[in-house]
C-alpha positions as semicolon CSV with decimal commas, in nm:
position;residue;x (nm);y (nm);z (nm)
1;X;-2,664;-4,267;-10,389
2;X;-2,910;-4,527;-10,243
3;X;-2,815;-4,455;-9,862
4;X;-2,940;-4,186;-9,615
5;X;-2,773;-4,146;-9,274
6;X;-2,797;-3,945;-8,929
7;X;-2,616;-4,011;-8,606
8;X;-2,835;-3,889;-8,273
9;X;-2,683;-3,727;-8,139
10;X;-2,340;-3,619;-8,363
11;X;-2,163;-3,543;-8,014
12;X;-2,143;-3,719;-7,669
13;X;-1,947;-3,710;-7,362
14;X;-1,840;-4,027;-7,140
15;X;-1,643;-4,099;-6,853
16;X;-1,332;-4,342;-6,892
17;X;-1,415;-4,657;-6,744
18;X;-1,788;-4,570;-6,846
19;X;-2,004;-4,646;-7,191
20;X;-2,219;-4,443;-7,385
21;X;-2,493;-4,481;-7,673
22;X;-2,537;-4,332;-7,995
23;X;-2,794;-4,382;-8,248
24;X;-2,703;-4,425;-8,598
25;X;-3,027;-4,422;-8,837
26;X;-2,980;-4,554;-9,182
27;X;-3,258;-4,528;-9,476
28;X;-3,247;-4,708;-9,802
29;X;-3,356;-4,478;-10,075
30;X;-3,276;-4,707;-10,351
31;X;-3,534;-4,917;-10,550
32;X;-3,388;-5,251;-10,464
33;X;-3,360;-5,461;-10,091
34;X;-3,018;-5,413;-10,015
35;X;-2,785;-5,539;-9,666
36;X;-2,541;-5,286;-9,508
37;X;-2,267;-5,370;-9,331
38;X;-2,146;-5,136;-9,028
39;X;-1,750;-5,110;-8,895
40;X;-1,628;-4,893;-8,669
41;X;-1,330;-4,682;-8,760
42;X;-1,065;-4,404;-8,644
43;X;-0,886;-4,378;-8,328
44;X;-1,196;-4,487;-8,103
45;X;-1,260;-4,833;-8,274
46;X;-1,106;-5,080;-8,033
47;X;-1,331;-4,943;-7,752
48;X;-1,654;-4,922;-7,979
49;X;-1,920;-5,189;-8,034
50;X;-2,207;-5,164;-8,292
51;X;-2,513;-5,353;-8,298
52;X;-2,640;-5,504;-8,508
53;X;-2,329;-5,518;-8,712
54;X;-2,569;-5,582;-9,063
55;X;-2,900;-5,410;-9,139
56;X;-3,132;-5,535;-9,421
57;X;-3,366;-5,234;-9,569
58;X;-3,663;-5,249;-9,777
59;X;-3,710;-4,961;-10,060
60;X;-3,782;-4,631;-9,891
61;X;-3,774;-4,760;-9,525
62;X;-3,505;-4,694;-9,237
63;X;-3,340;-4,882;-8,976
64;X;-3,136;-4,789;-8,645
65;X;-2,831;-4,923;-8,495
66;X;-2,658;-4,865;-8,167
67;X;-2,265;-4,776;-8,135
68;X;-2,169;-4,789;-7,780
69;X;-1,815;-4,641;-7,680
70;X;-1,624;-4,763;-7,396
71;X;-1,326;-4,619;-7,311
72;X;-1,089;-4,769;-7,051
73;X;-0,988;-4,568;-6,745
74;X;-0,605;-4,594;-6,889
75;X;-0,384;-4,292;-7,017
76;X;-0,453;-4,406;-7,395
77;X;-0,792;-4,299;-7,371
78;X;-0,727;-3,921;-7,384
79;X;-0,906;-3,633;-7,254
80;X;-1,096;-3,395;-7,483
81;X;-1,287;-3,424;-7,801
82;X;-1,197;-3,717;-8,029
83;X;-1,373;-3,764;-8,375
84;X;-1,505;-4,072;-8,440
85;X;-1,621;-4,291;-8,763
86;X;-1,892;-4,577;-8,863
87;X;-1,814;-4,726;-9,253
88;X;-2,154;-4,798;-9,388
89;X;-2,102;-5,058;-9,687
90;X;-2,404;-5,201;-9,933
91;X;-2,405;-5,512;-10,013
92;X;-2,575;-5,425;-10,376
93;X;-2,334;-5,116;-10,446
94;X;-2,007;-5,198;-10,272
95;X;-1,879;-4,860;-10,400
96;X;-2,122;-4,610;-10,272
97;X;-1,946;-4,669;-9,987
98;X;-2,117;-4,390;-9,664
99;X;-1,881;-4,300;-9,337
100;X;-2,106;-4,067;-9,092
101;X;-1,875;-3,884;-8,853
102;X;-1,890;-3,783;-8,502
103;X;-1,783;-3,647;-8,164
104;X;-1,719;-3,791;-7,838
105;X;-1,584;-3,615;-7,564
106;X;-1,403;-3,793;-7,290
107;X;-1,372;-3,648;-6,955
108;X;-1,038;-3,595;-6,760
109;X;-0,940;-3,765;-6,490
110;X;-0,609;-3,829;-6,257
111;X;-0,428;-4,070;-6,089
112;X;-0,077;-4,095;-5,975
113;X;0,148;-4,405;-5,834
114;X;0,469;-4,384;-5,621
115;X;0,720;-4,641;-5,528
116;X;1,001;-4,612;-5,341
117;X;1,307;-4,815;-5,485
118;X;1,405;-4,975;-5,238
119;X;1,198;-4,939;-4,941
120;X;1,473;-4,960;-4,676
121;X;1,819;-4,811;-4,724
122;X;2,125;-4,859;-4,484
123;X;2,417;-4,629;-4,475
124;X;2,633;-4,449;-4,199
125;X;2,647;-4,103;-4,318
126;X;2,372;-4,115;-4,597
127;X;2,112;-4,326;-4,809
128;X;2,010;-4,278;-5,193
129;X;1,714;-4,419;-5,287
130;X;1,481;-4,376;-5,583
131;X;1,101;-4,270;-5,586
132;X;0,963;-4,345;-5,915
133;X;0,609;-4,135;-5,991
134;X;0,399;-4,284;-6,227
135;X;0,130;-4,096;-6,433
136;X;-0,155;-4,351;-6,489
137;X;-0,456;-4,058;-6,557
138;X;-0,512;-3,902;-6,912
139;X;-0,403;-3,570;-6,826
140;X;-0,037;-3,398;-6,718
141;X;0,049;-3,394;-6,388
142;X;0,276;-3,118;-6,215
143;X;0,378;-3,229;-5,839
144;X;0,617;-3,050;-5,580
145;X;0,802;-3,334;-5,372
146;X;0,892;-3,325;-5,002
147;X;1,002;-3,574;-4,729
148;X;0,921;-3,547;-4,386
149;X;0,993;-3,805;-4,050
150;X;0,888;-3,798;-3,666
151;X;1,132;-3,604;-3,468
152;X;1,315;-3,427;-3,752
153;X;1,608;-3,645;-3,744
154;X;1,661;-3,658;-4,129
155;X;1,747;-3,427;-4,396
156;X;1,629;-3,446;-4,770
157;X;1,801;-3,389;-5,067
158;X;1,548;-3,425;-5,373
159;X;1,657;-3,402;-5,734
160;X;1,424;-3,279;-5,915
161;X;1,199;-3,141;-5,647
162;X;0,912;-3,072;-5,901
163;X;0,832;-3,290;-6,173
164;X;0,600;-3,271;-6,470
165;X;0,459;-3,598;-6,614
166;X;0,272;-3,697;-6,941
167;X;0,007;-3,967;-6,936
168;X;0,110;-4,309;-6,939
169;X;0,481;-4,189;-6,863
170;X;0,672;-4,142;-6,544
171;X;0,957;-4,002;-6,387
172;X;1,240;-4,086;-6,110
173;X;1,347;-3,864;-5,830
174;X;1,701;-3,934;-5,695
175;X;1,638;-3,901;-5,261
176;X;1,956;-3,848;-5,080
177;X;1,908;-3,861;-4,728
178;X;2,184;-3,795;-4,460
179;X;2,098;-3,824;-4,043
180;X;2,104;-3,504;-3,887
181;X;2,302;-3,681;-3,566
182;X;2,588;-3,935;-3,628
183;X;2,547;-4,253;-3,395
184;X;2,923;-4,342;-3,320
185;X;2,890;-4,637;-3,132
186;X;2,594;-4,918;-3,079
187;X;2,417;-5,111;-3,356
188;X;2,171;-4,988;-3,644
189;X;1,885;-4,773;-3,565
190;X;1,566;-4,809;-3,787
191;X;1,419;-4,463;-3,869
192;X;1,073;-4,471;-4,069
193;X;1,044;-4,160;-4,320
194;X;0,745;-4,046;-4,555
195;X;0,815;-3,920;-4,901
196;X;0,495;-3,719;-5,008
197;X;0,407;-3,649;-5,385
198;X;0,201;-3,292;-5,354
199;X;-0,041;-3,167;-5,646
200;X;-0,288;-2,906;-5,642
201;X;-0,657;-2,975;-5,584
202;X;-0,553;-3,337;-5,462
203;X;-0,476;-3,497;-5,154
204;X;-0,143;-3,568;-5,090
205;X;0,054;-3,934;-5,223
206;X;0,265;-4,068;-4,938
207;X;0,531;-4,336;-4,961
208;X;0,687;-4,485;-4,639
209;X;1,053;-4,613;-4,620
210;X;1,267;-4,701;-4,343
211;X;1,618;-4,600;-4,336
212;X;1,872;-4,822;-4,123
213;X;2,174;-4,620;-3,982
214;X;2,488;-4,798;-3,916
215;X;2,706;-4,693;-3,617
216;X;3,065;-4,558;-3,712
217;X;3,220;-4,765;-3,466
218;X;3,132;-5,124;-3,349
219;X;2,933;-5,203;-3,018
220;X;3,219;-5,439;-2,886
221;X;3,416;-5,165;-2,936
222;X;3,233;-4,933;-2,664
223;X;3,197;-5,247;-2,397
224;X;3,566;-5,297;-2,429
225;X;3,690;-4,941;-2,393
226;X;3,437;-4,943;-2,067
227;X;3,564;-5,236;-1,949
228;X;3,890;-5,110;-1,976
229;X;3,792;-4,779;-1,827
230;X;3,649;-4,974;-1,544
231;X;3,973;-5,122;-1,482
232;X;4,173;-4,858;-1,425
233;X;3,987;-4,685;-1,215
234;X;3,973;-5,003;-0,957
235;X;4,344;-5,007;-1,051
236;X;4,410;-4,650;-0,909
237;X;4,153;-4,765;-0,617
238;X;4,390;-5,032;-0,510
239;X;4,679;-4,782;-0,530
240;X;4,522;-4,559;-0,344
241;X;4,401;-4,796;-0,030
242;X;4,754;-4,960;-0,051
243;X;4,955;-4,598;-0,049
244;X;4,874;-4,564;0,350
245;X;5,038;-4,909;0,455
246;X;5,354;-4,773;0,285
247;X;5,396;-4,438;0,483
248;X;5,286;-4,622;0,816
249;X;5,598;-4,842;0,805
250;X;5,828;-4,571;0,684
251;X;5,683;-4,387;1,045
252;X;5,835;-4,699;1,219
253;X;6,183;-4,684;1,105
254;X;6,328;-4,411;1,295
255;X;6,200;-4,546;1,620
256;X;6,376;-4,841;1,575
257;X;6,675;-4,690;1,496
258;X;6,673;-4,453;1,819
259;X;6,723;-4,781;2,023
260;X;7,069;-4,841;1,839
261;X;7,343;-4,765;2,044
262;X;7,532;-4,394;1,911
263;X;7,873;-4,497;1,764
264;X;8,200;-4,396;1,996
265;X;8,358;-4,094;1,925
266;X;8,665;-4,260;1,835
267;X;8,542;-4,466;1,556
268;X;8,600;-4,358;1,204
269;X;8,351;-4,144;1,029
270;X;8,351;-4,403;0,748
271;X;8,313;-4,787;0,736
272;X;8,482;-4,804;0,445
273;X;8,802;-5,023;0,453
274;X;9,160;-4,851;0,436
275;X;9,240;-4,827;0,032
276;X;9,488;-5,063;-0,071
277;X;9,635;-5,207;-0,435
278;X;9,381;-5,426;-0,535
279;X;9,107;-5,203;-0,495
280;X;9,267;-4,908;-0,664
281;X;9,329;-5,181;-1,008
282;X;8,951;-5,270;-1,019
283;X;8,807;-4,938;-1,128
284;X;9,067;-4,942;-1,441
285;X;8,956;-5,295;-1,520
286;X;8,561;-5,254;-1,509
287;X;8,539;-4,968;-1,790
288;X;8,727;-5,188;-2,045
289;X;8,472;-5,488;-2,010
290;X;8,194;-5,213;-2,068
291;X;8,288;-5,131;-2,418
292;X;8,355;-5,483;-2,537
293;X;7,953;-5,600;-2,475
294;X;7,784;-5,251;-2,573
295;X;7,942;-5,237;-2,959
296;X;7,783;-5,669;-3,006
297;X;7,469;-5,604;-2,830
298;X;7,404;-5,281;-3,003
299;X;7,557;-5,390;-3,327
300;X;7,330;-5,682;-3,371
301;X;7,018;-5,443;-3,281
302;X;7,101;-5,203;-3,566
303;X;7,128;-5,435;-3,810
304;X;6,783;-5,594;-3,769
305;X;6,633;-5,222;-3,757
306;X;6,831;-5,093;-4,093
307;X;6,683;-5,414;-4,324
308;X;6,346;-5,310;-4,241
309;X;6,336;-4,945;-4,292
310;X;6,495;-4,994;-4,653
311;X;6,198;-5,197;-4,757
312;X;6,032;-4,961;-5,052
313;X;5,693;-4,805;-4,943
314;X;5,412;-4,852;-5,182
315;X;5,313;-4,526;-5,412
316;X;4,932;-4,459;-5,382
317;X;4,703;-4,210;-5,642
318;X;4,731;-3,932;-5,336
319;X;5,128;-3,949;-5,322
320;X;5,130;-3,901;-5,705
321;X;4,841;-3,605;-5,713
322;X;5,014;-3,434;-5,399
323;X;5,356;-3,390;-5,638
324;X;5,165;-3,226;-5,912
325;X;4,967;-2,995;-5,654
326;X;5,319;-2,901;-5,481
327;X;5,431;-2,779;-5,829
328;X;5,161;-2,544;-5,961
329;X;4,784;-2,466;-5,905
330;X;4,526;-2,642;-6,088
331;X;4,271;-2,925;-6,111
332;X;4,457;-3,279;-6,124
333;X;4,340;-3,606;-6,163
334;X;4,570;-3,973;-6,062
335;X;4,498;-4,347;-6,026
336;X;4,621;-4,673;-6,059
337;X;4,439;-4,988;-6,128
338;X;4,464;-5,307;-5,963
339;X;4,521;-5,579;-6,251
340;X;4,446;-5,932;-6,204
341;X;4,756;-6,174;-6,202
342;X;4,951;-5,839;-6,198
343;X;4,877;-5,662;-5,841
344;X;4,846;-5,274;-5,820
345;X;5,030;-5,061;-6,117
346;X;5,215;-4,738;-6,030
347;X;4,952;-4,438;-6,038
348;X;4,922;-4,226;-6,367
349;X;4,760;-3,912;-6,407
350;X;4,586;-3,654;-6,619
351;X;4,442;-3,870;-6,902
352;X;4,754;-4,162;-6,939
353;X;4,647;-4,541;-6,958
354;X;4,577;-4,740;-6,641
355;X;4,482;-5,123;-6,675
356;X;4,598;-5,341;-6,911
357;X;4,450;-5,343;-7,260
358;X;4,398;-5,624;-7,496
359;X;4,563;-5,925;-7,214
360;X;4,216;-6,031;-7,073
361;X;4,315;-5,921;-6,735
362;X;4,058;-5,758;-6,569
363;X;4,047;-5,468;-6,318
364;X;3,932;-5,541;-5,972
365;X;3,963;-5,244;-5,808
366;X;4,074;-4,880;-5,838
367;X;4,289;-4,591;-5,594
368;X;4,186;-4,238;-5,716
369;X;4,284;-3,896;-5,561
370;X;4,218;-3,510;-5,691
371;X;4,333;-3,211;-5,624
372;X;4,139;-2,885;-5,679
373;X;3,791;-3,013;-5,770
374;X;3,650;-3,052;-5,376
375;X;3,733;-3,382;-5,354
376;X;3,564;-3,673;-5,522
377;X;3,305;-3,957;-5,538
378;X;3,292;-4,287;-5,679
379;X;3,144;-4,662;-5,675
380;X;3,165;-4,950;-5,873
381;X;2,993;-5,157;-6,061
382;X;3,036;-5,577;-6,124
383;X;2,989;-5,791;-6,367
384;X;2,704;-6,056;-6,333
385;X;2,597;-5,867;-5,995
386;X;2,538;-5,523;-6,179
387;X;2,512;-5,256;-5,876
388;X;2,623;-5,497;-5,592
389;X;2,380;-5,473;-5,316
390;X;2,531;-5,245;-5,016
391;X;2,817;-5,086;-5,179
392;X;2,740;-4,759;-5,126
393;X;2,918;-4,452;-5,275
394;X;3,245;-4,335;-5,114
395;X;3,418;-4,042;-5,121
396;X;3,765;-3,849;-5,011
397;X;3,856;-3,492;-5,004
398;X;4,134;-3,337;-5,209
399;X;4,448;-3,560;-5,199
400;X;4,320;-3,787;-5,039
401;X;4,298;-4,189;-5,157
402;X;4,014;-4,333;-5,248
403;X;3,933;-4,693;-5,313
404;X;3,654;-4,846;-5,550
405;X;3,619;-5,246;-5,590
406;X;3,709;-5,510;-5,428
407;X;4,036;-5,632;-5,552
408;X;3,971;-6,005;-5,341
409;X;3,614;-6,014;-5,535
410;X;3,511;-6,333;-5,759
411;X;3,353;-6,111;-6,009
412;X;3,548;-5,823;-6,214
413;X;3,434;-5,463;-6,226
414;X;3,262;-5,427;-6,554
415;X;3,223;-4,985;-6,511
416;X;3,236;-4,750;-6,247
417;X;3,058;-4,388;-6,144
418;X;3,254;-4,063;-6,053
419;X;3,183;-3,712;-6,015
420;X;3,353;-3,412;-5,839
421;X;3,194;-3,118;-5,628
422;X;3,354;-2,881;-5,848
423;X;3,335;-2,900;-6,212
424;X;3,345;-3,203;-6,355
425;X;3,588;-3,552;-6,460
426;X;3,618;-3,698;-6,812
427;X;3,694;-3,995;-6,899
428;X;3,748;-4,270;-7,151
429;X;3,695;-4,678;-7,063
430;X;3,817;-4,991;-7,275
431;X;3,571;-5,293;-7,197
432;X;3,691;-5,648;-7,321
433;X;3,677;-5,721;-7,663
434;X;3,530;-5,367;-7,768
435;X;3,689;-5,056;-7,886
436;X;3,763;-4,753;-7,638
437;X;3,437;-4,549;-7,571
438;X;3,455;-4,196;-7,687
439;X;3,583;-3,953;-7,401
440;X;3,263;-3,838;-7,143
441;X;3,249;-3,591;-6,932
442;X;2,998;-3,586;-6,659
443;X;2,769;-3,299;-6,595
444;X;2,889;-3,014;-6,339
445;X;2,838;-3,185;-5,992
446;X;2,684;-3,477;-6,127
447;X;2,799;-3,834;-6,156
448;X;2,807;-4,038;-6,483
449;X;2,853;-4,388;-6,566
450;X;3,185;-4,544;-6,754
451;X;3,212;-4,854;-6,836
452;X;3,041;-5,107;-7,057
453;X;2,695;-5,169;-7,097
454;X;2,566;-5,385;-6,821
455;X;2,369;-5,572;-7,007
456;X;2,675;-5,709;-7,185
457;X;2,841;-5,804;-6,892
458;X;3,211;-5,707;-7,037
459;X;3,516;-5,683;-6,787
460;X;3,680;-5,356;-6,752
461;X;4,034;-5,303;-6,866
462;X;4,135;-5,002;-6,915
463;X;4,081;-4,631;-6,817
464;X;4,131;-4,263;-6,874
465;X;4,056;-3,979;-6,672
466;X;4,098;-3,600;-6,660
467;X;3,997;-3,363;-6,406
């Protein structure tokens, strides 16, 4: 071998975003002049520079090159000891390659970024934003999550409440906001809140958001009700003020009657004329007229009412699930689909097929009802618009109708998410130009998406549900 090398020092330490230098000494132990080429190798090679890249030495002489390490302040700069190496290739003896090795320790650093998506949510009873937590450091992050607001007006449900995030990865937290007081009347109210990411030995990372609480009933309804109450009070006051005038007139009549001359004792008590044959016949004629009029009036009115009552009523999913629940205990789910050009189908239950398969008729709305599950929650997804903005989750109790989707919308449904508080829901879905998607059951108490992958924009044409 015609080459001798030495690293000074063999081990070094550097902070991410900073740099450090190590010297490599090279001696030509051969008997001819040679030129040496230096090339960093290994995981640290992208952050390593060699100066100079070539070195020409006479026999028995020594030269020095500098290795500069500059790891970036990113998760790629793994904390801890990291081995490195430099390949030294002689020009005259290319087969006599030497690879001196050293060790570079990168110090750990922690950096967390949190983002609320969307920062503003709207709802009457709840809001459902998502909190994204990114670990931008080079060590694992363990953090707990919490929420707060001025006046303690909102309750917070964060799932999960604690996260562990590897370097360069992110965690997504489902947040449910519920107002502690319901707004019955009036316009929307904005309630700011803060979600905190807390880590041991570090300042909490706060993210600001706004929950816009809508009134259950519109403000004009309260105004109208107030006007009606004011009119009713005014009417009562006018009636009370008018009533004494009626009484005063009643008192004056007996006084005027006392001025009338008394009736002579010889006059008959009754002023009615003496009975005659003509008067006796009239009462007999009057009862005959009334029966003729009543059947004509009554018959006409009754016929119109019967025709309206004979019209069949629409049978919903709640009607079907009540019939099953009345026959015995157990969990049941009934549903029906609103199919384009066909309208509402008859409800089916417990795994039966709803919709149309292969007829190019999309489902635009679904009517769902359950029994024995503690209720049902669901929301719809739309082709082209995907998860439509403002389309909140809907819920209904046992044996109550739940409607999702919009049968009057220009966009057919692509899929939907569903869950029940007690247990799970199993479902199959059929999207346009595909096969039936294999049956999937939601985790207990959790929701799951059913339908075509949203990036494919395929309309939903058939479903099967089991509770």
